[in-house]
C-alpha positions as CSV (number, residue, x, y, z in Angstrom):
1,M,53.6,100.3,77.5
2,S,52.2,98.8,74.3
3,S,50.6,101.4,72.1
4,E,47.6,99.3,71.3
5,K,45.8,98.4,74.6
6,R,42.4,96.7,74.9
7,D,39.5,98.8,75.8
8,P,38.1,98.0,79.3
9,E,34.6,98.1,77.7
10,Q,35.4,94.8,76.1
11,Y,35.4,93.2,79.5
12,V,32.3,94.8,81.1
13,D,29.6,92.1,81.7
14,L,32.0,89.4,80.3
15,G,30.4,86.1,81.0
16,H,32.2,82.9,81.8
17,S,31.0,81.0,78.8
18,D,34.0,79.6,76.8
19,V,32.1,80.4,73.5
20,E,31.8,84.1,74.4
21,N,35.4,84.3,75.4
22,H,36.7,82.6,72.2
23,L,34.6,85.0,70.1
24,K,35.9,88.0,72.1
25,T,39.4,86.8,71.3
26,Q,38.7,86.8,67.6
27,V,37.0,90.2,67.7
28,A,40.1,91.6,69.4
29,L,42.3,90.2,66.7
30,Y,40.1,91.7,64.0
31,E,40.1,95.1,65.6
32,K,43.9,95.0,65.9
33,R,44.2,94.1,62.2
34,L,42.1,97.1,61.3
35,K,44.1,99.4,63.4
36,E,47.3,98.2,61.9
37,G,45.9,98.8,58.4
38,G,46.5,95.2,57.4
39,S,43.2,94.7,55.7
40,A,41.6,96.9,53.0
41,N,38.5,94.7,52.8
42,K,36.8,95.0,56.2
43,V,34.1,92.5,55.4
44,A,36.5,89.8,54.3
45,A,38.7,90.5,57.3
46,F,35.7,90.2,59.6
47,F,34.8,86.8,58.2
48,A,38.3,85.5,58.0
49,T,39.3,86.7,61.5
50,N,36.1,86.5,63.5
51,L,33.9,83.8,62.1
52,F,36.4,81.4,60.5
53,G,39.0,82.1,63.1
54,F,36.5,81.6,65.9
55,A,35.2,78.3,64.5
56,Y,38.7,76.9,64.0
57,H,40.1,78.0,67.4
58,Y,36.9,77.0,69.3
59,L,36.6,73.6,67.8
60,K,40.3,72.9,68.2
61,S,40.4,74.1,71.8
62,R,37.1,72.7,73.1
63,F,37.1,69.3,71.3
64,G,40.9,68.7,71.1
65,P,42.9,67.2,73.9
66,K,44.0,69.1,76.9
67,A,47.6,69.9,77.3
68,A,49.5,67.2,79.1
69,Y,49.4,67.7,82.9
70,Q,52.8,68.6,84.3
71,F,53.7,67.7,87.8
72,Y,56.6,67.1,90.1
73,P,59.2,65.7,90.2
74,S,60.2,67.2,86.8
75,N,63.7,67.8,85.6
76,G,65.0,67.2,89.1
77,D,62.6,69.8,90.6
78,D,60.3,69.0,93.5
79,G,58.4,72.3,93.4
80,I,59.5,73.4,96.8
81,Y,61.4,76.7,96.9
82,P,63.1,78.5,99.9
83,L,62.1,82.1,100.3
84,H,65.0,84.5,99.5
85,T,65.5,88.2,100.2
86,Y,68.3,90.8,100.2
87,S,66.9,92.2,103.4
88,E,65.3,91.0,106.6
89,T,61.8,91.1,105.0
90,V,60.6,88.9,102.1
91,T,58.2,90.8,99.9
92,M,55.6,89.2,97.6
93,A,53.0,90.7,95.3
94,L,49.8,88.7,94.7
95,V,47.6,89.6,91.7
96,S,44.8,87.8,90.0
97,D,42.7,88.2,86.9
98,W,45.3,90.7,85.8
99,A,46.3,89.7,82.3
100,T,43.8,91.8,80.3
101,D,46.3,94.0,78.3
102,T,44.3,97.1,79.3
103,P,45.7,100.5,80.6
104,E,44.5,99.4,84.0
105,S,46.5,96.1,84.0
106,D,49.5,98.1,82.8
107,L,49.1,100.5,85.7
108,I,48.9,97.7,88.2
109,G,51.9,96.0,86.7
110,H,53.9,99.3,86.9
111,L,52.8,99.8,90.5
112,I,54.1,96.4,91.4
113,R,57.3,97.2,89.6
114,D,57.7,100.4,91.7
115,H,57.4,98.3,94.9
116,D,60.0,96.0,93.5
117,P,59.0,92.8,95.5
118,D,61.1,89.7,95.9
119,Y,58.4,87.6,94.3
120,T,55.5,88.2,91.9
121,L,52.7,85.7,91.7
122,H,49.7,85.6,89.3
123,L,46.7,83.6,90.5
124,G,45.3,82.9,87.1
125,D,43.1,84.0,84.2
126,I,44.7,85.3,81.0
127,Y,42.1,86.9,78.8
128,F,40.2,86.1,76.8
129,V,41.2,82.4,76.4
130,G,44.9,82.2,77.2
131,T,46.3,82.0,73.7
132,P,50.0,82.2,73.0
133,E,49.5,85.8,71.7
134,E,47.7,86.7,74.9
135,V,50.5,85.2,77.0
136,A,53.1,87.1,75.1
137,T,51.2,90.4,75.2
138,N,50.7,90.3,78.9
139,F,53.9,88.5,80.2
140,T,56.8,87.9,77.8
141,D,56.9,90.6,75.1
142,P,59.5,93.3,75.6
143,D,56.8,95.9,76.4
144,A,54.6,93.6,78.5
145,S,53.9,95.1,81.9
146,W,54.3,91.9,84.0
147,H,57.0,92.6,86.6
148,F,59.3,89.7,87.4
149,G,60.3,89.6,91.1
150,K,63.9,89.9,92.2
151,H,63.9,86.2,93.2
152,G,61.2,84.9,91.0
153,S,57.7,84.8,89.4
154,L,55.2,82.0,89.4
155,A,51.8,81.6,87.8
156,L,48.7,79.6,88.6
157,S,46.2,78.7,85.9
158,G,42.5,79.7,85.9
159,N,39.6,78.6,83.8
160,H,40.5,81.1,81.0
161,E,43.8,79.4,80.4
162,M,42.0,76.1,80.0
163,Y,39.6,77.6,77.4
164,S,42.5,77.0,75.1
165,N,43.2,73.6,76.7
166,G,46.1,75.0,78.7
167,T,48.5,74.7,75.8
168,A,49.9,78.2,76.0
169,Y,50.0,78.2,79.8
170,F,52.1,75.1,79.9
171,K,54.2,75.6,76.8
172,H,54.7,79.4,76.8
173,L,54.0,80.9,80.2
174,L,55.5,78.4,82.6
175,P,58.9,78.3,80.7
176,A,59.0,82.1,81.2
177,M,58.4,81.8,85.0
178,K,61.7,81.7,86.8
179,I,62.4,81.1,90.5
180,R,65.5,81.1,92.6
181,K,66.3,77.9,94.4
182,G,69.4,78.3,96.5
183,S,72.2,79.2,94.1
184,Q,70.2,78.0,91.0
185,I,67.5,79.5,88.9
186,A,64.6,77.1,88.2
187,T,61.9,77.2,85.6
188,Q,58.3,76.6,86.8
189,Q,57.6,73.0,85.9
190,A,53.9,72.6,87.1
191,G,50.8,74.6,87.9
192,F,51.4,74.3,91.6
193,F,54.2,75.0,94.0
194,C,55.4,75.7,97.6
195,L,57.4,78.7,98.8
196,E,58.7,78.3,102.4
197,N,60.9,79.4,105.2
198,E,61.2,78.5,108.9
199,H,57.9,80.1,109.8
200,W,55.6,80.0,106.7
201,R,54.6,77.8,103.8
202,I,52.9,79.5,100.9
203,I,51.3,76.8,98.7
204,G,49.9,77.4,95.2
205,L,47.1,75.0,94.2
206,D,46.1,74.2,90.7
207,T,42.3,74.5,90.5
208,G,42.4,75.5,86.9
209,Y,43.2,72.3,85.1
210,N,39.9,70.6,86.1
211,S,37.8,73.8,85.8
212,T,36.7,72.9,82.2
213,N,35.2,69.9,80.4
214,R,33.9,69.0,77.0
215,P,31.1,71.5,76.1
216,L,28.2,69.0,76.3
217,L,29.6,67.4,79.4
218,E,30.0,70.8,81.2
219,V,26.2,71.2,80.9
220,L,25.5,67.8,82.5
221,F,28.4,67.7,84.9
222,K,29.7,71.1,86.1
223,P,33.4,71.0,86.7
224,D,34.3,71.1,90.4
225,C,37.9,72.3,90.0
226,N,39.2,69.3,92.0
227,L,43.0,68.8,92.6
228,R,44.3,66.0,90.3
229,K,45.8,62.9,91.9
230,E,49.3,63.9,91.0
231,Q,48.9,67.2,93.0
232,V,47.3,65.4,95.9
233,Q,50.3,62.9,95.9
234,W,52.7,65.8,95.9
235,L,51.0,67.6,98.8
236,T,51.0,64.3,100.7
237,E,54.4,62.8,100.0
238,T,56.6,65.8,99.0
239,V,55.2,68.8,100.9
240,K,54.1,66.4,103.7
241,L,51.1,68.6,104.5
242,G,49.9,66.0,107.1
243,N,53.1,66.1,109.2
244,P,51.9,66.9,112.7
245,D,55.4,68.1,113.7
246,D,55.5,70.9,111.1
247,K,54.0,73.9,112.9
248,R,54.6,76.5,110.2
249,G,51.8,78.8,109.2
250,I,50.0,77.8,106.0
251,I,48.8,80.1,103.3
252,F,47.0,78.7,100.2
253,L,46.8,80.4,96.9
254,S,44.4,79.3,94.1
255,H,42.4,80.8,91.3
256,H,39.0,79.5,92.4
257,P,37.3,80.4,95.7
258,Y,36.8,77.8,98.4
259,F,33.6,79.7,99.3
260,S,32.0,82.9,98.2
261,S,29.1,85.3,99.0
262,F,28.9,86.2,95.3
263,R,29.3,83.2,93.1
264,D,29.9,79.4,93.2
265,D,31.6,77.7,96.1
266,H,34.3,75.0,95.3
267,P,34.1,72.8,98.4
268,V,35.7,69.7,96.9
269,V,39.2,71.3,97.2
270,G,38.6,71.9,100.9
271,R,37.6,68.3,101.3
272,Q,40.7,67.0,99.6
273,L,42.9,69.2,101.8
274,K,41.2,68.0,104.9
275,T,42.0,64.4,104.0
276,I,45.6,65.3,103.2
277,F,46.0,67.2,106.5
278,G,44.5,64.4,108.6
279,A,45.2,64.9,112.3
280,A,47.5,67.8,111.4
281,E,44.6,70.0,110.2
282,R,44.5,73.6,111.4
283,P,42.9,76.8,110.0
284,V,44.7,78.5,107.1
285,L,44.8,81.8,105.3
286,W,43.6,81.4,101.7
287,F,43.9,83.9,98.8
288,W,42.0,83.4,95.6
289,G,40.8,85.3,92.5
290,H,38.2,84.4,89.8
291,E,35.7,87.0,91.1
292,H,36.7,90.5,90.0
293,R,36.6,92.2,93.4
294,L,38.4,92.6,96.7
295,S,36.7,90.9,99.6
296,F,37.5,89.5,103.0
297,Y,36.0,86.6,104.9
298,N,36.1,85.4,108.5
299,Q,37.2,81.9,109.2
300,Y,34.8,79.4,107.6
301,G,34.8,75.9,106.3
302,F,32.3,73.3,105.1
303,P,31.6,70.5,107.6
304,D,33.7,68.1,105.6
305,G,36.4,70.6,104.6
306,I,39.2,72.6,106.2
307,K,38.7,75.9,107.9
308,A,40.1,79.0,106.2
309,W,40.1,82.8,106.3
310,G,39.3,83.8,102.7
311,R,40.8,86.8,100.8
312,C,39.6,87.5,97.2
313,V,42.1,89.5,95.2
314,G,40.6,89.1,91.7
315,H,40.6,92.8,91.1
316,G,44.0,92.9,89.2
317,G,43.0,93.9,85.7
318,M,39.4,93.2,84.9
319,P,36.7,95.9,85.4
320,V,36.1,95.5,89.2
321,E,32.6,94.4,90.2
322,T,30.7,96.5,92.8
323,N,27.4,94.6,93.0
324,P,26.3,93.6,96.5
325,P,26.6,90.0,97.7
326,D,23.6,87.9,96.9
327,Q,24.1,84.4,98.4
328,G,25.4,82.4,101.4
329,H,28.3,83.0,103.8
330,L,27.1,86.5,104.5
331,G,27.9,85.9,108.1
332,Q,31.5,85.4,107.1
333,L,31.9,88.3,104.8
334,V,33.8,91.1,106.6
335,F,34.9,93.7,104.1
336,Y,34.1,94.3,100.5
337,D,35.5,97.2,98.4
338,Q,32.4,98.7,96.7
339,R,34.0,102.1,96.0
340,V,33.0,103.2,92.5
341,R,35.8,104.5,90.3
342,E,33.9,105.2,87.1
343,R,31.0,104.1,85.0
344,I,31.6,102.0,81.9
345,R,28.7,101.0,79.6
346,R,26.2,102.1,82.3
347,R,27.9,99.9,84.9
348,D,29.7,101.0,88.1
349,V,33.3,99.9,88.1
350,G,35.6,99.8,91.1
351,F,39.3,100.1,91.7
352,N,41.9,97.6,90.5
353,G,44.7,96.5,92.8
354,F,46.9,93.8,94.3
355,A,48.1,92.5,97.6
356,L,51.7,93.1,98.9
357,L,52.9,90.7,101.6
358,S,55.9,91.6,103.8
359,I,57.1,88.5,105.6
360,N,59.3,89.1,108.6
361,G,59.8,86.1,110.9
362,P,56.5,84.8,112.3
363,A,54.7,88.0,111.2
364,I,53.3,88.9,107.8
365,D,52.0,92.5,107.0
366,I,49.7,92.6,104.1
367,N,48.8,95.8,102.3
368,Y,46.0,95.8,99.8
369,I,47.0,98.5,97.4
370,D,44.7,100.1,94.8
371,Q,45.5,101.6,91.4
372,T,46.1,105.0,93.0
373,N,48.9,103.4,95.1
374,K,46.8,103.8,98.3
375,T,46.5,101.1,100.9
376,V,42.8,100.2,101.1
377,I,43.1,97.6,103.9
378,A,46.2,96.6,105.9
379,E,46.3,93.6,108.2
380,R,48.9,91.6,110.1
381,W,49.1,87.9,110.5
382,T,51.2,86.0,113.0
383,V,51.9,82.3,113.6
384,D,52.7,80.9,117.0
385,P,54.9,77.8,117.8
386,T,51.8,75.6,117.7
387,G,51.0,76.7,114.1
388,T,48.0,78.7,115.1
389,L,47.3,81.9,113.1
390,S,46.1,85.1,114.5
391,S,45.3,88.4,112.7
392,E,44.8,92.1,113.4
393,I,43.3,94.7,111.0
394,I,45.6,97.7,111.0
395,K,43.8,100.0,108.6
396,V,40.6,100.2,106.6
397,H,39.7,102.8,104.0
398,P,36.6,104.7,105.4
399,D,34.6,104.0,102.2
400,V,35.2,100.3,102.2
401,T,31.9,98.4,103.0
402,K,32.0,96.5,106.3
403,Y,29.5,93.7,106.9
């Protein structure tokens, strides 16, 4: 574990303004420089690192061009990977909003390592703004606590990666993400992918690239996180999502929520998917992050979008929010982990954690594990020969809120 961790207090009440997150990055650099004893003149260091560094990085990131969008085919890769395992059961850890470089994120990373899954997937957000240094600290440095699965690791992008125009995500993180493809080891080529076997297709969606816009345009036209045309074409022509003869169970992964009882919905992605599915549409299981909490939803879909059971697993590394729901879809909200772990800056903070999937034939057992290594909720999903999903709740912690 790195000896200089970020204090979780830096993340309490962190807003989603790109300006605030850029400034937080510079403050973290300044504090690191002081701890390392690299600056005798604290005032000069503050202005050089915080103000000048902030101005340079913010203007470059927010007014410069986005990183070039990467998509399949690329280097002979189509983005579809067969699931591998050394046993009968494929195991996969899902974690989101994890990359904070805090003691809590280290703890979750080490718990995932202890479970030693076949695959580890990050659903996005590298804090504060996804710089190369933040990618290295969380994922690629020798003492980084990200655990690479036995058969591969993949990463989606969130809005925080795009606060630096996605450059570090595409140029530093994706080249470090490796995935087994038959007898070969592939490097992740794009911000979306499909993992599959004879019963299941687990499809990572890139909602991050279009989650930001130019600062002034964002005020007038709020980004809707839509899937770019290259991704839509891949889902249509390569994944063949609309093939009515393919009856495998579908699980989607994304950073942004399709719907939420706490923050903004992102219905445009569901509309796009409905068009791609066409007559082959059926309800899906959908995992997302973005919100720093663990919450479960019944099947829901907008009238012009697909139907989905939602699972928010955005409690990987950020201080976990425990505030009650305050908007729509309350009829769909089933469980919400509001257990309080501690108070930070006069705010109640919950338990960090991740989801561990165990895929065995047409059944998937999912354990939602918290930072004490306890299963908070356990559920089982099965797919029948028609592609229909069914679920059963196996266990719920007695202190988890049921709606």
